[in-house]
C-alpha positions in Angstrom: 116.3 82.7 57.5 115.0 86.1 56.3 111.3 86.7 55.5 111.8 86.7 51.8 113.4 83.2 51.9 110.5 82.0 54.1 108.1 83.6 51.5 109.8 81.7 48.7 109.7 78.5 50.6 106.1 79.1 51.6 105.0 79.7 48.0 106.9 76.7 46.7 103.8 74.6 46.6 101.9 77.1 44.5 105.0 77.8 42.3 105.7 74.1 41.7 102.1 73.0 41.3 100.9 75.8 39.1 103.6 78.2 37.8 106.1 75.4 37.3 103.4 73.8 35.0 103.0 77.1 33.2 106.7 77.3 32.5 106.7 73.7 31.3 103.7 74.4 29.1 105.4 77.3 27.3 108.4 75.0 26.6 106.1 72.6 24.8 104.9 75.2 22.3 106.9 76.6 19.4 104.2 78.9 18.2 101.4 80.9 19.7 97.9 79.4 19.0 94.6 78.8 20.6 95.7 75.4 22.0 98.2 77.3 24.1 95.6 79.6 25.5 93.2 76.7 26.2 96.0 74.9 28.2 96.7 78.2 30.0 93.1 78.6 30.9 93.0 75.2 32.6 96.2 75.8 34.6 95.1 79.3 35.8 91.8 77.9 37.0 93.6 75.2 38.8 95.7 77.9 40.5 92.4 79.1 42.2 92.6 82.3 40.1 88.9 81.8 39.3 87.0 81.4 36.1 85.9 85.0 35.6 89.3 86.4 36.4 91.0 83.8 34.2 88.7 84.7 31.2 89.3 88.4 31.7 93.1 87.8 32.0 93.3 85.6 28.9 91.0 87.8 26.7 93.3 90.8 27.5 96.4 88.6 26.8 95.0 87.4 23.4 94.2 91.0 22.4 97.8 92.2 23.3 99.3 89.3 21.5 97.3 90.0 18.4 97.8 93.8 18.4 101.6 93.4 18.9 101.8 90.4 16.5 103.7 88.3 19.2 104.9 85.0 17.8 107.3 83.8 20.5 105.7 81.8 23.4 108.4 83.1 25.7 107.2 86.7 25.0 103.6 85.6 25.7 104.8 84.2 29.0 106.4 87.5 29.9 103.3 89.4 29.0 101.2 86.9 31.1 103.4 87.4 34.2 103.3 91.2 33.8 99.5 91.0 33.8 99.5 88.7 36.8 101.8 91.1 38.6 99.5 94.0 37.8 96.5 92.0 39.2 98.2 91.7 42.6 97.9 95.4 43.2 99.8 97.4 45.8 99.8 97.6 49.6 99.8 101.2 50.8 100.4 100.0 54.4 98.4 100.6 57.6 97.1 104.0 58.2 98.0 104.6 61.8 98.3 108.4 62.0 96.8 109.1 65.4 97.7 108.2 69.0 96.0 105.8 69.6 95.1 104.3 66.2 92.7 101.3 66.1 93.0 98.0 64.2 89.8 95.9 64.4 90.5 92.3 63.4 87.6 90.1 62.1 87.3 86.7 60.5 85.8 83.2 61.1 87.2 80.9 63.7 90.1 78.7 62.6 91.6 81.1 60.0 94.5 82.2 62.3 92.9 85.4 63.7 94.5 85.1 67.2 98.0 84.2 65.9 97.7 87.0 63.3 97.0 89.6 66.1 100.0 88.4 68.0 102.3 88.5 65.0 101.1 92.0 63.9 101.5 93.2 67.5 105.1 91.9 67.5 105.8 93.6 64.1 104.4 96.9 65.4 106.4 96.7 68.6 109.5 96.0 66.6 108.8 99.3 64.9 108.8 101.0 68.3 105.0 101.2 68.7 103.3 100.8 72.0 100.5 98.3 71.5 97.5 97.2 73.6 95.3 94.3 72.5 91.6 93.9 73.5 90.2 90.4 73.9 86.7 91.2 72.6 86.1 87.6 71.4 84.3 86.6 74.6 82.1 84.0 73.0 84.7 81.3 72.2 86.0 79.3 75.2 89.7 79.9 75.9 89.9 82.7 73.2 91.4 85.3 75.6 93.8 82.7 77.1 95.2 81.9 73.6 95.4 85.6 72.9 97.2 86.1 76.2 99.9 83.6 75.2 100.5 85.5 71.9 100.5 88.9 73.6 103.1 87.5 76.1 105.3 86.4 73.1 104.9 89.8 71.5 105.6 91.6 74.7 102.4 93.8 74.6 99.6 94.5 77.1 96.2 92.7 76.9 92.9 93.9 78.2 90.3 91.2 78.8 87.2 90.3 80.9 85.6 86.9 81.7 84.1 84.5 79.2 80.7 85.8 78.1 81.4 89.4 78.9 80.0 92.1 76.7 82.5 92.6 73.9 81.7 96.3 73.6 82.5 96.7 77.3 85.9 95.1 76.8 86.6 97.5 73.9 85.6 100.4 76.2 88.0 99.3 78.9 90.8 98.8 76.3 90.2 102.3 74.8 90.5 103.7 78.4 93.7 101.8 78.9 95.1 102.9 75.5 94.4 106.5 76.4 95.9 106.3 79.9 99.0 104.4 78.9 99.5 106.5 75.8 99.4 103.5 73.5 100.2 104.1 69.8 97.9 101.2 68.6 94.9 99.4 70.0 94.3 96.0 68.3 90.8 94.6 68.9 90.0 90.8 68.5 86.4 90.0 67.7 84.2 86.9 67.7 84.6 84.7 64.6 81.2 83.1 64.7 78.0 84.2 66.4 74.5 82.7 66.1 73.8 84.2 62.7 74.9 86.9 60.3 72.6 89.5 61.9 74.0 88.7 65.3 77.5 89.2 64.0 76.6 92.5 62.3 74.9 93.8 65.4 78.0 92.9 67.6 80.4 94.6 65.2 78.1 97.6 65.0 78.1 97.9 68.8 81.9 97.8 68.9 82.2 100.3 66.1 79.8 102.7 68.0 82.0 102.5 71.1 85.1 103.3 69.0 83.4 106.2 67.3 82.2 107.6 70.5 85.4 107.2 72.6 87.9 107.8 69.8 86.1 109.9 67.2 89.2 111.1 65.4 91.3 108.0 65.5 92.8 106.4 62.5 91.0 103.0 62.0 91.8 99.9 60.1 89.4 96.9 59.8 91.4 93.8 58.8 89.7 90.6 57.7 91.7 87.4 58.2 91.4 84.8 55.5 92.9 81.3 55.3 94.7 80.9 52.0 94.2 77.1 52.1 90.5 77.5 51.6 91.0 79.1 48.1 87.8 80.5 46.6 85.9 79.9 49.8 88.0 82.7 51.3 86.4 85.0 48.6 82.9 84.0 49.8 83.8 84.7 53.4 85.1 88.1 52.5 81.9 89.0 50.7 79.9 88.0 53.7 82.0 90.1 56.1 81.9 93.1 53.7 78.2 93.2 54.5 79.0 93.5 58.2 82.0 95.7 58.2 83.8 98.4 56.2 87.0 96.3 55.5 90.1 98.3 54.8 92.5 95.4 54.3 93.1 91.6 54.3 95.4 89.4 56.3 96.2 86.2 54.3 97.4 83.3 56.5 98.8 79.8 55.9 100.3 80.6 52.5 103.0 78.0 53.3 100.4 75.2 53.6 98.8 75.4 50.2 99.2 75.3 46.4 96.4 77.9 46.2 98.6 81.0 46.5 97.0 82.2 43.3 94.1 83.4 45.4 96.1 86.6 46.0 95.7 87.4 42.3 91.9 87.4 42.4 91.3 89.1 45.7 91.9 92.7 44.5 89.8 92.1 41.4 86.8 90.5 43.2 86.8 92.5 46.4 88.6 95.7 45.7 90.4 95.3 49.1 94.2 95.3 49.4 96.1 92.5 51.0 98.0 94.1 53.9 99.7 91.2 55.7 100.7 87.7 54.7 101.7 84.8 56.9 104.0 81.9 55.9 104.6 80.0 59.1 103.8 79.6 62.8 106.6 81.7 64.2 106.0 85.2 65.6 108.2 86.6 62.8 106.4 84.7 60.1 103.9 87.5 59.2 104.9 90.7 57.5 103.3 93.6 55.6 102.5 92.5 52.0 105.0 93.5 49.4 103.6 93.0 45.9 107.0 93.0 44.1 108.5 90.6 46.6 105.5 88.3 46.3 105.6 88.3 42.5 109.4 87.6 42.5 108.9 84.7 44.9 106.1 83.3 42.8 107.2 83.9 39.2 111.0 84.1 39.3 
């Protein structure tokens, strides 16, 4: 099965639970009136698009319908889906222009950070990139062992130390390895939860200082992993992490396990951060760079 088919299957819960209801709603109305908009408002909020985003979306839709004197509900639906597609934004891809380039991966425990690293490493290797992974989450028991399993599946090298080691020291070793082995990309795992937010910010700052010192001219991406099943809570996590790191992109996991796929529609508006990867399964090939047109087709078609 190709990735697009997996994406369609993965988004089936969202499509059936929300956008199927939207299609059914438009079939019930023979004219465009405020009742239609009120019903739409309820469905969009259910889709985890969020109250503020829904209000902004529908206010713009009302204005467009009024200005163009749209009378046909099917035309309104087409206008709605165009606006939803525009909300998704674009993915300009990873910026990996130097050898090595660095991808720093952050996120709370349980969102699929370790598996995402393995899948991204596999995707990069498939594109003929030499990849090294740094196991800098030294606080969680068995974190490096889990990462080793995924690196083995992806066929990439792993640099690690013992549990409780200094994460910045692991990063230093991994950078040295990346230089000596002429790696194209260094992917760095980080701790998902420390004692408090200041502790997390301090640890990420130490890691970033090591990268800046050892690879001052390297292309760098900082990717935040979010679990799509948590809906609006994912937005709150992202806002917390934005205070600790300069996030360049998001990895959205577990889209196949939720009817809250509408969260993709609010992320760009609320955070101003592009979605760069999406995951729709447990297999090593079940994560790919985000394609907005493909996503919209799978969700709305």
